[in-house]
C-alpha positions in Angstrom: 0.9 -0.1 -0.2 1.7 3.6 -0.6 0.9 6.4 1.2 2.2 8.9 -1.1 -0.6 11.3 -2.7 -0.3 11.3 -6.2 -0.9 15.2 -7.0 -0.3 15.1 -10.5 -3.9 16.0 -11.5 -5.3 17.8 -8.7 -6.7 21.3 -9.4 -5.4 24.5 -7.6 -6.1 27.6 -6.4 -4.3 30.6 -6.2 -5.5 31.8 -2.0 -7.2 35.0 -2.3 -5.5 36.4 0.1 -2.8 36.3 -2.9 -1.9 39.9 -4.3 -1.8 38.6 -8.4 1.9 40.5 -8.9 3.9 37.4 -8.6 4.6 37.9 -5.0 3.8 35.5 -2.3 1.2 32.9 -3.4 0.2 30.2 -2.1 -1.9 27.6 -3.8 -3.8 24.6 -1.9 -6.2 21.6 -3.6 -9.1 21.7 -2.6 -11.0 18.7 -4.1 -7.9 16.5 -1.7 -9.8 17.7 1.7 -13.2 15.3 1.2 -9.5 12.5 1.4 -8.6 14.1 4.7 -5.6 16.2 3.8 -5.0 19.3 2.2 -2.0 20.5 0.1 -0.4 23.3 -0.1 1.9 25.1 -2.2 4.6 27.4 -3.1 3.0 28.5 -6.5 6.2 30.1 -7.6 7.6 26.7 -7.7 4.9 24.3 -9.0 6.5 21.5 -9.4 8.1 21.8 -5.8 7.0 19.8 -2.7 3.9 20.5 -1.2 2.8 20.9 2.1 0.2 17.9 3.5 -2.2 19.1 6.2 -4.5 17.3 7.8 -7.7 18.8 6.7 -8.4 19.6 10.3 -5.8 21.6 11.0 -6.3 23.2 8.0 -9.8 24.4 8.6 -8.4 25.7 11.3 -5.6 28.4 10.6 -8.1 29.2 8.0 -10.3 30.2 10.1 -8.2 32.0 12.7 -6.0 33.8 9.5 -10.1 35.2 9.0 -10.5 36.0 12.1 -7.7 37.9 12.2 -5.8 35.9 14.6 -3.3 38.4 16.9 0.1 38.5 15.1 -2.1 38.6 12.1 -0.6 41.0 9.8 -3.8 41.7 8.0 
């Protein structure tokens, strides 16, 4: 049994917080969340590595960003 996540056909979405100016952009593959994980990568390096987070942890992170948690430089 393989424990490697095949992301070759993943559909990546750019973060709504990305400014579209070629700077710091984060992409994620939302359809993978149904499997319990969320892959995240640097959009400037699409063939580079992706970080894999448990879907519940990613959800908590996004909720924190949206609510403006302390230390979030909005």
